[in-house]
Legacy VTK file of the C-alpha trace (Angstrom):
# vtk DataFile Version 3.0
C-alpha trace
ASCII
DATASET POLYDATA
POINTS 334 float
-68.456 46.611 -60.200
-65.522 45.266 -58.675
-63.355 42.938 -61.212
-61.997 39.771 -60.277
-58.077 39.359 -61.239
-57.252 36.017 -62.911
-55.346 33.391 -63.332
-53.008 34.243 -60.018
-53.491 34.492 -56.601
-50.003 36.600 -56.079
-49.952 40.248 -57.254
-47.634 42.468 -56.792
-47.684 46.362 -55.632
-46.730 47.771 -59.242
-49.734 45.647 -60.706
-52.040 46.351 -58.074
-51.882 50.203 -57.821
-51.982 49.987 -61.865
-55.392 47.635 -61.377
-56.639 50.466 -58.880
-55.845 52.885 -60.974
-58.594 51.856 -63.905
-60.991 50.013 -61.878
-60.296 50.909 -58.063
-60.671 47.577 -55.863
-59.777 44.572 -57.640
-60.469 41.195 -56.207
-57.784 38.558 -55.862
-58.882 34.731 -54.878
-56.815 33.352 -52.554
-56.334 29.104 -52.383
-56.056 29.262 -48.710
-56.532 31.458 -45.779
-53.053 30.392 -44.658
-51.384 31.229 -47.664
-51.636 35.252 -48.309
-48.593 37.285 -49.137
-47.705 40.099 -46.386
-47.792 42.612 -49.342
-51.018 42.040 -50.479
-52.488 41.822 -46.953
-51.148 45.433 -46.901
-52.925 46.322 -50.425
-55.933 44.833 -48.842
-55.694 47.189 -46.289
-55.049 49.837 -48.143
-58.282 49.391 -50.215
-56.510 48.371 -53.519
-57.602 44.268 -52.822
-60.354 42.341 -52.169
-58.862 39.027 -50.636
-61.382 36.238 -51.043
-61.713 32.894 -50.184
-64.027 30.764 -52.035
-63.265 27.195 -50.646
-62.244 26.365 -47.261
-61.053 23.472 -45.080
-58.467 21.166 -45.246
-55.847 23.751 -44.437
-53.391 21.333 -41.991
-53.501 18.740 -44.790
-52.774 21.632 -47.143
-50.146 23.190 -44.983
-48.304 19.887 -44.251
-48.168 18.565 -48.101
-46.753 21.928 -49.451
-44.131 21.932 -46.533
-43.280 18.421 -47.447
-42.907 19.128 -50.996
-41.215 22.310 -50.389
-38.337 20.540 -48.463
-38.287 17.647 -50.504
-37.750 19.890 -53.892
-35.096 21.942 -51.733
-33.236 18.422 -51.034
-33.387 17.074 -54.447
-33.551 19.968 -56.749
-31.404 22.569 -54.955
-34.410 25.257 -55.331
-37.079 26.326 -53.326
-39.594 26.643 -56.302
-38.447 23.125 -57.715
-41.397 21.544 -56.077
-43.657 23.331 -58.757
-41.251 22.544 -61.630
-40.448 18.722 -60.797
-44.407 18.387 -61.156
-43.705 18.251 -65.100
-46.181 16.506 -67.335
-45.856 13.566 -65.298
-49.150 14.177 -63.062
-52.198 14.887 -65.175
-53.748 18.550 -62.893
-56.963 16.853 -62.562
-56.508 13.435 -62.200
-57.907 12.013 -59.013
-53.926 11.161 -57.690
-52.808 14.432 -58.131
-52.352 15.022 -54.471
-51.806 11.064 -54.075
-49.203 11.428 -55.925
-47.144 14.585 -54.509
-47.465 12.925 -51.515
-45.486 9.829 -52.692
-42.932 11.791 -54.193
-41.834 12.676 -51.022
-42.074 9.887 -49.328
-41.743 6.911 -51.980
-44.967 5.501 -50.533
-48.592 5.949 -51.225
-49.886 7.470 -48.345
-53.475 6.292 -47.563
-54.806 9.668 -46.143
-54.821 11.057 -49.190
-56.533 8.576 -51.260
-59.941 9.093 -52.387
-62.527 6.745 -54.186
-63.100 9.951 -56.685
-61.034 12.878 -57.649
-60.980 15.649 -54.880
-61.151 18.337 -57.461
-60.934 21.368 -55.740
-58.533 20.343 -53.055
-56.030 19.597 -56.197
-56.828 22.833 -57.552
-56.132 24.665 -54.426
-52.734 22.609 -54.102
-51.668 23.754 -57.224
-52.510 27.431 -56.624
-50.787 27.427 -53.548
-47.562 26.268 -55.108
-47.910 28.330 -58.077
-48.404 31.743 -55.728
-45.425 30.601 -53.902
-43.229 30.189 -57.170
-44.582 33.298 -58.464
-43.722 35.422 -55.152
-39.996 33.927 -55.378
-39.992 35.009 -59.019
-41.224 38.467 -57.851
-38.645 38.745 -55.321
-36.019 37.943 -57.577
-37.024 40.508 -59.906
-37.014 43.189 -57.299
-33.291 42.450 -56.303
-32.459 42.508 -60.091
-33.923 45.847 -60.497
-32.325 47.110 -57.357
-28.703 45.926 -58.565
-29.543 47.532 -62.237
-30.495 50.719 -60.570
-27.087 51.127 -58.359
-25.114 50.205 -61.808
-26.778 52.879 -63.500
-25.364 55.393 -60.937
-22.455 53.869 -61.061
-21.891 54.248 -64.370
-23.053 58.052 -64.562
-19.516 58.638 -62.477
-17.266 57.298 -64.312
-15.710 58.744 -67.574
-16.278 57.377 -70.724
-12.742 55.190 -70.869
-14.034 53.353 -67.268
-17.397 52.849 -69.001
-15.829 51.177 -71.946
-13.782 49.033 -69.830
-16.529 48.164 -67.253
-18.590 47.081 -69.813
-16.667 44.982 -71.642
-15.753 43.245 -68.267
-19.308 42.646 -66.976
-21.760 43.167 -69.867
-25.412 43.510 -68.865
-26.439 42.590 -65.554
-29.582 42.452 -65.625
-31.086 39.532 -66.140
-35.069 38.999 -65.749
-36.214 36.235 -64.078
-38.728 33.741 -65.195
-42.012 35.400 -66.484
-44.301 33.497 -63.897
-47.080 34.721 -65.982
-46.130 32.243 -69.194
-45.926 28.939 -66.649
-48.149 26.729 -66.932
-50.858 28.667 -67.840
-53.238 26.791 -68.956
-53.038 24.530 -65.708
-53.219 27.918 -63.423
-56.409 28.802 -65.551
-58.100 25.926 -65.009
-57.542 25.793 -61.104
-58.174 29.225 -60.789
-61.972 28.328 -62.853
-62.623 25.857 -59.972
-62.259 28.350 -57.667
-64.235 31.197 -59.257
-67.136 28.358 -59.543
-67.575 28.763 -55.685
-67.962 32.620 -55.373
-71.524 32.975 -54.719
-71.132 36.139 -55.968
-70.915 34.666 -59.553
-68.108 37.315 -60.980
-68.981 38.759 -64.461
-66.016 40.596 -65.310
-62.767 39.287 -65.325
-59.468 40.770 -65.400
-55.959 39.687 -66.515
-52.350 41.614 -66.941
-51.329 38.400 -68.720
-51.296 38.291 -72.634
-51.101 34.759 -72.594
-54.066 34.303 -69.992
-56.101 36.476 -72.333
-55.567 34.833 -75.500
-56.110 31.425 -73.777
-59.640 32.478 -72.948
-60.841 34.629 -75.914
-59.411 32.029 -78.251
-61.599 29.242 -77.113
-64.722 28.965 -79.834
-66.869 31.950 -77.758
-69.708 33.836 -79.400
-67.439 36.736 -78.342
-66.807 40.589 -79.486
-64.688 43.221 -78.113
-66.125 46.224 -77.010
-63.496 48.806 -75.817
-59.903 49.083 -76.842
-57.954 52.092 -75.232
-53.987 51.988 -76.638
-52.610 54.057 -73.695
-54.412 54.295 -70.090
-51.728 56.975 -68.118
-52.129 55.396 -64.589
-49.551 57.735 -63.977
-51.929 60.858 -64.054
-52.626 63.146 -61.167
-54.491 61.455 -58.925
-57.645 63.717 -58.937
-57.995 63.795 -62.924
-57.368 59.876 -62.870
-60.202 59.115 -60.440
-63.024 61.244 -62.733
-61.800 59.225 -65.812
-62.150 56.185 -63.606
-65.432 56.630 -62.445
-66.690 57.167 -66.062
-64.852 53.977 -66.906
-66.230 52.175 -64.079
-69.859 53.902 -65.464
-69.626 51.896 -68.532
-68.539 48.598 -67.185
-71.432 48.706 -64.812
-73.848 49.455 -68.169
-72.236 46.530 -70.084
-72.713 44.075 -67.028
-76.186 45.374 -66.981
-77.853 45.412 -70.736
-76.149 43.362 -73.727
-77.184 46.384 -75.450
-75.185 49.068 -73.943
-73.590 51.406 -76.013
-69.966 52.557 -75.100
-69.629 56.296 -74.201
-67.058 58.044 -76.454
-65.825 59.960 -73.058
-64.004 56.682 -72.122
-61.323 57.850 -74.923
-61.000 61.484 -73.727
-57.564 60.009 -71.593
-56.220 62.471 -68.812
-52.679 63.503 -69.320
-49.833 61.684 -67.914
-47.343 62.657 -65.567
-45.004 60.430 -67.317
-45.631 60.115 -71.184
-43.897 56.482 -71.527
-45.994 55.008 -68.641
-49.227 53.540 -69.862
-51.445 50.872 -69.999
-52.989 49.183 -72.639
-56.778 48.041 -72.122
-58.913 45.518 -73.956
-62.388 44.327 -72.718
-64.351 41.433 -74.681
-67.475 40.638 -74.210
-68.818 36.309 -74.037
-71.834 36.384 -74.793
-74.849 34.602 -72.950
-72.666 32.071 -71.021
-73.219 30.459 -67.804
-70.765 29.296 -65.728
-71.154 25.752 -66.213
-70.918 26.900 -69.958
-67.611 29.110 -69.313
-65.686 25.742 -67.157
-66.927 23.446 -69.722
-65.371 25.077 -72.222
-61.821 26.027 -70.878
-61.512 22.376 -69.586
-62.764 21.189 -73.009
-65.025 18.329 -70.694
-67.528 18.238 -68.125
-66.903 19.250 -65.018
-68.582 18.097 -61.616
-71.973 19.567 -60.883
-71.796 19.053 -57.279
-69.389 21.729 -57.286
-71.242 24.424 -58.125
-73.097 26.738 -55.380
-75.701 27.526 -57.897
-76.824 25.704 -60.118
-79.784 27.484 -61.106
-78.329 30.792 -62.200
-79.373 31.991 -66.036
-76.922 32.851 -69.064
-75.360 36.208 -68.251
-72.378 37.681 -70.631
-68.962 36.947 -68.711
-66.300 40.278 -70.003
-62.441 39.095 -70.100
-60.498 41.943 -69.665
-56.443 42.710 -70.495
-54.515 45.237 -68.973
-50.784 45.264 -69.803
-48.073 47.800 -70.358
-48.647 49.822 -73.649
-45.645 50.274 -75.750
-45.119 53.395 -77.539
-43.603 53.105 -81.110
-41.740 56.459 -80.887
LINES 1 335
334 0 1 2 3 4 5 6 7 8 9 10 11 12 13 14 15 16 17 18 19 20 21 22 23 24 25 26 27 28 29 30 31 32 33 34 35 36 37 38 39 40 41 42 43 44 45 46 47 48 49 50 51 52 53 54 55 56 57 58 59 60 61 62 63 64 65 66 67 68 69 70 71 72 73 74 75 76 77 78 79 80 81 82 83 84 85 86 87 88 89 90 91 92 93 94 95 96 97 98 99 100 101 102 103 104 105 106 107 108 109 110 111 112 113 114 115 116 117 118 119 120 121 122 123 124 125 126 127 128 129 130 131 132 133 134 135 136 137 138 139 140 141 142 143 144 145 146 147 148 149 150 151 152 153 154 155 156 157 158 159 160 161 162 163 164 165 166 167 168 169 170 171 172 173 174 175 176 177 178 179 180 181 182 183 184 185 186 187 188 189 190 191 192 193 194 195 196 197 198 199 200 201 202 203 204 205 206 207 208 209 210 211 212 213 214 215 216 217 218 219 220 221 222 223 224 225 226 227 228 229 230 231 232 233 234 235 236 237 238 239 240 241 242 243 244 245 246 247 248 249 250 251 252 253 254 255 256 257 258 259 260 261 262 263 264 265 266 267 268 269 270 271 272 273 274 275 276 277 278 279 280 281 282 283 284 285 286 287 288 289 290 291 292 293 294 295 296 297 298 299 300 301 302 303 304 305 306 307 308 309 310 311 312 313 314 315 316 317 318 319 320 321 322 323 324 325 326 327 328 329 330 331 332 333
């Protein structure tokens, strides 16, 4: 059992380690082989991530269009992430002219090299995910820098007298301003694009995991035949390695049972959580089962429309349950 992370193609070190603590290696789709972030390549070498590129081809076209659009964004919007924000609501994501209009926005012409008789939905999805990945990477870097400044500020304040601290606080205020939450940005478009990529994974994944509450809610609030099968208030991902590893083996065994048999009963052992080294450092875990759906049904429900049947690798697959999991920081009340 190897969970597939959704709907993002970028994952930072902290999230990867938390996922690994609970489930072991996690699959993360990449929209193109050329755009894999360095930290994710390191995490893959360490065995935490399985990086997969379900759809390939048109790499040069992707690189050229992204490069030009970034340059356009930096020139006109004064920001290296403006190219994604500039899309706004003006271009329907799966419109047949999505990539064409991006090129036109840059060049003020309609580049016939990007024109097609019918929508190139897979290319559009990969293009959007490449742009979103760059956006997430930049936002994560900003947050890391802000945290570093905050830690330095804390050390400085520890050495100040009370009067100095009051003076410092009045004149500087709080210096830590968190960057945009990329997990909330264009979540519907992210899920749509990611789902099209998922359809081309020959292994037909049925256990999907996210750290985004918005992405999780977007999926489970659709009118499915759905029920909750697991809820853990605070998984201590910071427990001693050998202890959390034993618990993880129990959890993954239960998940494998769920995947094999819809009538499988969860063993209460998974609720016997190990002790944490850091009591305030925990993750809540929820798993919901969408009962007996094929990938065709799954994407039709998400998109609210029929997709192109010729895009899926295996059209003869049978209906099976799909599991949606949310792993997010728990918030103790004490």
